[in-house]
C-alpha positions in Angstrom: -179.4 67.3 -2.1 -178.1 65.7 -5.3 -175.7 68.3 -6.3 -173.9 71.3 -4.6 -171.6 73.9 -6.3 -169.8 76.8 -4.9 -168.5 79.6 -7.5 -167.1 82.9 -6.7 -168.0 85.5 -9.5 -164.6 87.0 -10.0 -163.5 89.4 -12.6 -162.2 86.5 -15.1 -165.3 84.3 -14.7 -167.6 87.3 -15.4 -165.6 88.5 -18.4 -165.4 84.8 -19.8 -169.3 84.7 -19.5 -169.7 87.9 -21.6 -167.2 86.7 -24.1 -168.8 83.5 -24.2 -172.3 84.9 -24.7 -171.1 87.3 -27.6 -169.1 84.7 -29.3 -171.9 82.1 -29.6 -173.8 84.4 -31.7 -172.4 82.7 -35.0 -175.2 83.7 -37.2 -175.1 87.4 -36.4 -171.3 87.5 -36.9 -171.6 85.9 -40.1 -174.2 88.5 -41.3 -172.0 91.2 -40.1 -168.9 90.1 -41.8 -170.9 89.2 -45.0 -172.2 92.8 -45.0 -169.0 94.3 -43.9 -167.1 92.5 -46.9 -169.9 93.3 -49.6 -169.8 97.0 -48.7 -166.1 97.0 -48.7 -165.9 95.4 -52.2 -168.3 97.9 -53.5 -166.2 100.7 -51.9 -162.9 99.2 -53.4 -164.4 99.0 -56.7 -165.5 102.3 -56.7 -162.1 103.4 -55.9 -160.4 101.3 -58.5 -162.7 102.4 -61.1 -162.3 106.0 -60.3 -165.9 106.5 -59.7 -166.8 108.5 -56.7 -170.0 107.6 -55.2 -171.0 109.5 -52.1 -173.6 106.8 -51.3 -171.1 103.9 -51.3 -168.5 105.9 -49.2 -171.4 106.4 -46.7 -172.4 103.0 -46.5 -168.7 101.7 -45.9 -168.1 104.5 -43.2 -171.3 103.4 -41.4 -170.9 99.6 -41.6 -167.3 100.0 -40.4 -168.5 102.4 -37.7 -171.4 99.8 -36.7 -169.0 97.2 -36.5 -166.4 98.7 -34.3 -169.3 100.2 -32.1 -170.5 96.6 -31.5 -167.0 95.1 -31.0 -166.1 97.8 -28.5 -169.6 97.5 -26.6 -169.7 93.8 -26.6 -166.0 92.9 -26.0 -164.1 96.0 -24.7 -166.4 97.9 -22.6 -167.3 95.2 -20.2 -163.5 95.0 -19.2 -163.7 98.8 -18.1 -167.0 98.4 -16.5 -166.6 95.2 -14.6 -165.5 96.8 -11.5 -168.8 98.1 -11.0 -170.8 94.8 -11.5 -173.2 94.0 -8.5 -172.3 90.4 -8.9 -168.5 90.9 -8.6 -166.9 88.8 -6.1 -170.2 87.4 -5.0 -169.9 83.8 -3.4 -172.9 81.7 -4.8 -173.8 78.3 -3.4 -176.3 76.3 -5.2 -178.0 73.4 -4.0 -179.7 71.0 -6.7 -182.6 68.8 -5.6 -184.8 66.5 -7.7 -187.6 69.2 -8.5 -185.9 72.6 -7.4 -182.6 74.1 -7.0 -181.7 76.6 -4.4 -179.3 79.5 -4.8 -177.7 81.7 -1.9 -175.5 84.5 -2.8 -173.3 86.5 -0.6 -171.8 89.9 -1.7 -170.7 93.3 -0.7 -174.4 94.3 -0.8 -175.6 91.5 1.5 -177.0 88.0 1.2 -179.8 86.8 -0.9 -181.4 83.3 -1.6 -183.9 82.0 -3.9 -185.5 78.8 -5.0 -186.2 77.9 -8.6 -187.9 75.2 -10.6 -186.0 73.8 -13.4 -188.4 75.1 -15.9 -186.9 78.5 -15.0 -184.0 77.4 -17.2 -184.4 77.9 -21.0 -181.0 76.4 -21.9 -177.7 75.0 -20.4 -174.4 75.3 -22.3 -170.8 74.4 -21.3 -167.3 75.9 -21.7 -164.1 74.7 -20.7 -164.3 75.9 -17.2 -167.9 76.7 -16.6 -171.6 75.7 -17.0 -174.1 78.3 -17.7 -177.7 78.0 -16.7 -179.5 80.6 -18.7 -182.8 82.1 -17.4 -182.9 84.5 -20.5 -180.9 85.1 -23.7 -178.2 87.0 -22.0 -178.6 86.1 -18.2 -177.2 82.9 -16.7 -176.1 81.6 -13.4 -172.6 80.7 -13.7 -171.3 77.5 -12.2 -167.5 76.6 -11.8 -167.0 73.1 -12.9 -164.4 72.4 -10.2 -166.6 73.9 -7.6 -168.8 70.7 -7.0 -168.8 69.7 -3.5 -171.6 66.9 -3.9 -171.4 65.3 -7.3 -169.5 66.2 -10.4 -170.0 68.5 -13.4 -170.3 65.5 -15.8 -173.0 63.8 -13.4 -174.8 67.3 -13.2 -175.0 67.9 -16.9 -176.4 64.4 -17.4 -178.9 65.1 -14.4 -180.1 68.2 -16.2 -180.4 66.4 -19.7 -182.7 64.0 -18.0 -184.8 67.1 -16.9 -185.2 67.9 -20.9 -183.5 71.3 -20.5 -182.1 72.3 -23.9 -178.4 71.5 -23.7 -175.4 72.8 -26.0 -171.8 71.9 -25.6 
């Protein structure tokens, strides 16, 4: 075993992951802000020129509603639904070997274990406290940086880079 990590998926960790995924979509946020600003300028100009245009008003209202809905669903709603998350308070043990890694999870629903090749990882990202091993665009295994019992987080990240896994800091 080259590396071993134990991570507990508590509320803070799961919410941090959700925020991390949402806030990393920089291009989406830029497009959303640009669209909102353009529609707001058109609405403000129509008000300033006293030329009421129902299409501009409708676009303004729809863009603002869309923005508020996205922010609510991606940043606020998870805080209300986190208590129903299947992974909440799961105790996860990761064992990383040269060719595979093993995952053993213990939660209120029972115990599960799996074995994966590193090819299952599409990218690795790092935050201040955690390392995210993405298996899809929005799903990842979360490793607590301070949870390494064998090896360290820096050695582990170097190990993954040697495996040619896409890595973003």
